[in-house]
C-alpha positions in Angstrom: -5.2 -11.4 -16.2 -3.7 -14.9 -18.1 -3.8 -17.8 -16.3 0.2 -18.2 -17.6 1.9 -18.3 -13.9 4.8 -16.1 -15.0 3.4 -13.9 -17.1 0.9 -13.4 -14.6 3.8 -12.7 -11.5 5.4 -10.5 -13.8 2.0 -8.3 -14.6 0.9 -7.8 -10.6 4.1 -6.6 -9.9 4.4 -4.2 -12.7 0.6 -3.2 -11.3 2.3 -2.8 -7.7 5.0 -1.0 -8.9 3.4 1.1 -11.4 0.9 2.8 -8.4 4.5 2.2 -6.5 6.4 4.7 -9.3 3.2 7.2 -9.3 3.3 7.5 -5.4 7.3 7.9 -5.2 6.9 10.7 -8.1 3.8 12.5 -7.0 6.1 12.4 -3.4 9.4 13.7 -4.7 7.6 16.2 -6.8 5.6 17.9 -4.1 7.2 17.2 -0.8 9.1 20.1 -0.2 8.7 22.5 1.4 5.2 21.7 2.9 6.8 18.3 4.9 9.6 20.1 6.2 7.2 23.3 7.5 4.7 20.5 9.5 5.3 18.8 12.6 6.0 15.7 12.7 5.7 13.0 15.2 8.6 11.8 17.7 8.2 8.7 16.3 8.3 9.7 13.0 11.2 7.2 10.9 13.8 8.5 9.0 12.6 9.2 5.0 15.6 6.4 4.3 13.8 3.6 6.2 10.4 4.3 3.3 11.9 3.6 0.2 13.2 -0.2 1.2 10.6 -1.0 3.5 7.8 -0.3 1.0 9.7 -2.2 -1.7 9.8 -5.3 0.3 6.0 -5.2 1.3 5.1 -4.5 -2.6 6.8 -7.6 -3.1 5.5 -9.2 -0.6 1.9 -7.9 -1.2 2.4 -9.0 -5.4 3.9 -12.5 -4.2 0.3 -13.1 -2.4 -2.1 -11.7 -4.7 0.1 -14.0 -7.9 -0.4 -17.2 -5.4 -4.2 -16.9 -5.4 -4.4 -15.9 -8.3 -3.0 -19.6 -10.1 -4.4 -21.3 -7.3 -8.2 -19.9 -7.5 -7.9 -17.6 -10.7 -10.8 -15.8 -9.3 -10.9 -12.6 -11.0 -12.6 -10.8 -8.1 -9.9 -11.6 -6.0 -7.5 -10.0 -8.3 -9.9 -6.9 -8.9 -10.5 -6.5 -5.2 -6.4 -6.8 -4.7 -6.4 -3.7 -7.9 -8.7 -1.4 -6.2 -6.9 -1.7 -2.7 -3.6 -1.0 -5.1 -5.2 2.4 -6.5 -6.0 3.6 -3.0 -2.5 2.8 -2.0 -0.9 4.9 -4.9 -3.6 7.4 -4.3 -2.2 8.5 -0.5 1.1 9.7 -1.5 -1.3 12.0 -4.6 -3.4 13.1 -1.7 -0.8 13.7 1.4 2.2 15.4 -0.6 0.9 16.2 -3.7 -2.6 17.5 -2.2 -1.1 18.4 1.2 -4.6 17.3 2.8 -3.7 15.6 5.9 -7.2 14.5 6.6 -7.8 12.9 2.9 -5.0 10.5 3.6 -6.4 9.8 6.7 -9.2 8.8 5.2 -7.7 7.2 2.9 -4.8 5.0 4.9 -8.6 4.0 6.5 -9.8 2.8 3.2 -6.7 0.9 2.4 -7.0 -0.7 6.0 -10.3 -2.0 5.1 -9.3 -3.4 2.0 -6.2 -5.3 3.5 -8.3 -6.7 6.0 -10.9 -8.0 3.2 -7.8 -9.6 1.1 -6.5 -11.1 4.3 -9.9 -12.7 5.5 -9.7 -14.0 1.8 -6.3 -15.1 1.5 -6.3 -17.3 5.4 -8.9 -19.3 3.6 -7.6 -19.5 0.2 -3.9 -19.5 0.8 -2.0 -19.2 4.0 0.5 -18.1 2.9 -0.7 -15.3 1.5 -2.4 -14.1 4.5 0.9 -14.3 6.1 3.1 -12.5 3.4 0.5 -9.9 4.3 0.4 -9.7 7.8 4.0 -6.8 7.5 1.6 -4.7 5.1 -1.0 -4.7 8.3 1.1 -3.6 10.8 2.9 -1.2 8.7 0.1 0.0 7.1 -1.6 0.3 11.0 1.8 2.2 11.8 1.5 4.2 9.1 -2.5 5.0 9.8 -1.1 6.3 13.5 1.2 8.5 12.5 -0.9 10.1 9.9 -2.9 10.8 12.6 -0.5 12.2 14.9 0.6 14.5 12.3 -3.3 15.4 11.9 -3.6 16.0 15.8 -0.4 18.2 15.9 -1.4 20.5 12.6 
């Protein structure tokens, strides 16, 4: 990763949103008719919520990772972030592509572990990055509960 302040932000955003694009493509290609046929919990949000929420979260996540990068230039922290992004993108592939509710649940658990690890680093290195990750932790925890509910119902 480059030490150029603005170029590094652009690269982190590109990598993060590439993961998002992969997930979005898989979701749109393989969601139906399977998703309409499974039983969803009553607290499942409407489909239109996901786009704005994830766009906001990906921006916050990217800025958090970038802020840590320009402060520490610690490649280990950035690698952890990118490994986490891999699992984040994998969830859509697993859930919507493979239609595996159980494996998607395991993937979400791994994502939550990565989020906690990153937040511990961020709390120590840059509190702003820590706070930028809080909505992501909350949303992913909600997604985990949602995924557990879908598993139980199906």
